[in-house]
KEMARTOR-717241 format. One record per residue (C-alpha): x, y, z; residue in one letter. Coordinates in steps of 0.5 Angstrom, whole numbers, plus 500, padded with zeros to 3 digits. Example, Ala and Ser with C-alpha at 12.3 -4.5 7.8 and 13.67 -1.06 7.14 Angstrom:
<pts>
525491516A/527498514S/
</pts>
This chain:
<pts>
781153989M/778147991K/771150991V/772153984M/774146982T/768143985K/764148981R/767147975L/768140975A/760138972P/761143966W/768141964M/765134964M/759137960I/764140955A/767133954C/761130953L/759135948A/764133943L/762126944L/755126945A/751133944P/744130946D/747127952L/751134954A/745138953A/740134957A/746134963L/747142962A/739143963A/739139969A/746142972A/743149971T/739151977P/732154976T/729159981P/722156984A/716159980A/709157979T/709151973P/706153967T/700148965P/701144959T/696144954A/692137953P/693134946P/688136941Q/683130941A/677129936D/671133938P/665128940P/660126936E/654131935T/647129935E/646131928E/652126926E/649120931R/642121927A/646120920R/648114922N/642110920T/638107914R/637111908K/632109902V/633112895D/629112889L/631115882Q/627115876L/630117869T/627119862M/632120857A/632121850A/637119845E/638121838A/643116834D/645117827D/648110826N/644105830V/647099827L/654101827N/655101820L/660103815R/660109811D/660106805D/654101807V/650107810I/651110803D/648104800E/643103805F/636104801D/638099795I/641094799L/637087799P/631087804T/634081808D/640084810R/637089815Y/631089819L/631096821V/627101817D/632107817S/640108820V/638114824E/633113830D/631116837T/631111843R/627113849F/631110855V/626110862P/630107868Q/628106875A/634105881R/632103888F/638103893S/638102901W/644104905S/646104912T/652108915T/654105922P/658109927P/665108923N/661111917R/663106913K/657106909T/654099906L/649100900R/645095896F/642098889S/638095884L/636098877D/632097871A/633100864R/629099858A/631101851Y/625103846R/626105839H/622110835Q/622107828D/626100829N/622096835S/627090833V/633094837L/629094843D/632091849Y/632091857E/638091862R/638090869Y/643091874R/644089882F/650091886Y/653091893V/658097895Q/662098901K/666104904D/672102907L/675109910T/673111916D/672119915T/669121922R/675125924S/675129917E/667130918Y/668133925R/674137924N/670140918L/664141922R/668145927L/669151921H/662150919R/660157921E/666160918E/665157911L/659159906E/654154905P/656153898R/664152900I/662147906F/658143901Q/663142896T/668140901R/664135904R/662132898Q/670132896F/671128902L/665123901T/668122894T/675120896N/675114900R/677107899S/671103897R/669096894V/663094889R/661087887V/655087882G/651083877Y/648085870F/643082865R/642084858V/635081855V/634080847D/639085844R/639085836Y/645085833T/643084825G/642079820E/648075819R/650068815V/649062819D/656058819D/653052820D/646052816A/646046812P/641049807E/646054805Q/652049804V/647045799D/646051795I/652055796G/649061797I/649065804P/643065807I/642071813R/638070819R/636075825S/641075830S/640076838F/643075844Y/642075852D/648076856S/649076864E/656077868G/659080874W/663086876E/668087881L/671095882F/676097887Y/678104889Q/684105894Q/685112897R/693113897L/693119901N/690124905R/692131903G/687137905A/686139897R/690134893N/687126893R/690121889L/686114888L/688107885G/682104881L/681097879A/676094875R/674087872Y/668085868I/666078866H/660077861E/657071858E/654072851R/648067849D/646067842Y/639065839N/639057837V/641059830R/648062832F/650058838D/657058835E/658065836R/657064844D/663068847S/666070854D/668077855R/673079860D/675086861R/681089866L/682096867G/687099872I/688107873G/689113877L/685118879A/687125882L/682130885F/684137887R/680141891L/679149890Q/675154893Q/668153891T/669147886Y/673141885Y/676137879W/678130878K/683127872L/683120871E/687115867G/685108865I/688103861Y/683097859E/684090856Y/679086853T/679079851E/673076847V/674068847T/669063843S/666058848N/663053842T/668052837A/665049831L/671044829I/670040822G/664043820S/663043812S/663049808N/660051801A/667049798V/668042801G/673044806G/672045814T/671051818V/674052825Q/669058828D/673060834D/673068833L/676071838A/679078839S/684082844E/683090845R/687095848D/685102850A/687108854V/681112857R/682119860L/677123864N/676130866L/671132871G/669139875F/664139880S/660144884W/654146888F/649152886R/645156891E/638157891R/635162896G/641162899G/642155900T/646150896P/642145892L/643137895R/645135888K/652138885R/653141878N/658136874E/661137867L/665131864E/670130858F/672123856S/677121851L/679114849A/683111844F/685104842G/686098838A/682091837N/685085834D/681079831F/684072831V/680066827T/682060824G/677060819N/680063813R/674064809L/671069815D/674075810V/670080815S/675078821H/681074818F/687078819G/683084821R/685090826S/681096828D/683103831D/678106835L/677113838V/671116842Q/669122845L/664124850R/662130854A/656131859S/653136864Y/649135870T/644141872Q/640141878P/634144878V/631143885F/633138890D/629132887N/630134880L/636135875S/637135868L/643131864D/646133857F/651129853F/654128847A/658122844A/662121838W/666114836A/670113830N/673106828V/678105822Q/678097820T/684094817N/684088813L/689084809P/690087802G/684092802R/681098805R/675099809V/671105810D/670108817D/665107822F/662113825N/657114830E/654121833F/649121839V/646126843V/641126848G/637129854L/635126861A/631128866I/632125873N/627125879F/630123886Y/626121892S/629119899G/627117906W/632117912R/631114919N/631120924R/
</pts>
C-alpha cells in the first residue's frame, strides 16, 4: 500500500495542479513520465538568410545613367483660353495676345543624368540632374526651359527579400522573376529632396495695375507678362507592411515655389505652397503588378508684394493682394509588366497608367475692381492616360493623352468653360555604366 501511495503521490499532485495551473501541470507530467533511452533526434538549426552572393556584391557599387528624350505634344489651347475667347480669337485686338494661333505643337527635348551608389545595406543613394526645353512650332513666345536637381535616399534594407527571391530564381520564369524583383524595388521607404527652376515663361498680355500711363487716360494698357520661378520639393514614401503580394505605402509631398514676374508686373510676384498626402496600394500578380494611389492636395498662393494705396483710374485705392486656395483629389491606377525578347525579358517595363483629378480653386483679393478674380471660384477636372512600350533595353516609346476642364464661377454672371486637350509621343534612349 505504501508503495502504491508513493507511486500515485506525484500524479495526485499533478491532478491538483491541473485545476489551478494547467501549464505547470503539463510540464511536471512530462518530467515525471519515464522515457526509454534512445538516440536523441538532432534539432534542425534555425533558418538564416543565405549569404551574399558574388553577383550581389558586384551590384553594391556605383552606377551612372543617362536618359535622352524627345517628345512632341499637340495642344489645342496653349494659352488656356475660355471657349468664348477661342471663338472670337481671330477678331480680338492684336494687343490682347502675341500668339498667332490657339493650337500649337511643341517639342520637348530632355536630358537626365544620374549617379547612384548602393552600399551593402542596399539603401541606394541617388543624385539626378535633368534639363528640359519647351519649343513651340508656331508661337516662339511660349518657349521656356525647366531645370531640376534632386537627391534620393532609400531607407529600407531589402537584402533578405532579394536573397530569398534568388533562392527560387531557377524555379521561376525569367519574366516572373523580373516582375517580382521590380515589385520589391518599387515598394520601399525613401526620401527625396529636390530643387527646380523655370526660366522666362510667357503668361499673356495683361493689364499693369500700377502703370501711371493708364491712370492718366483711363484706358487699360496691356503688356507682355513673363516670370521666372524657383523652388524646392520634399517627398517621403513610407512602406507600411511587408506582405508577399500586397504592399501599402504612405505618401507625403511638399512643394514651395516662388514666382518672380518681369518689372512691369512685379505686383504679381507670389509664393506657392503645395501639400499632398495619400496612400498607395500595390498588388503583385503572377506576371504583373498594379498600383492604386489616392492623394489629397492643398495649394495656397499668396502675394508677396502687395500694393497698398496705389491709385486707380477712378481715383480710389487698390490693394492688389491676389491669393487663392485650391483643394484637389487625385486617383492614379497603374499596371506594370515585362515583355520578353528572344526569351529574355527587357530591362525596362511596360507601364499603363490612368489618372483622374478633381477639385476647386477659390480666389481672394481685396481689390474689388479686379472683376476677373473678386469672388471667383473655379471647378476643375483632369484626365490623363499614358502607356510606355519598351522596344529594346535602351529604347522605349511613351504615348500619352490628357484633358482638362475648368468651370469659372463669378458673382452675378456665368463664364464659359476652359477646355484643353493634349496628345503626345516621346522617344526615350537609355545608356548606363556600372562599376563591376
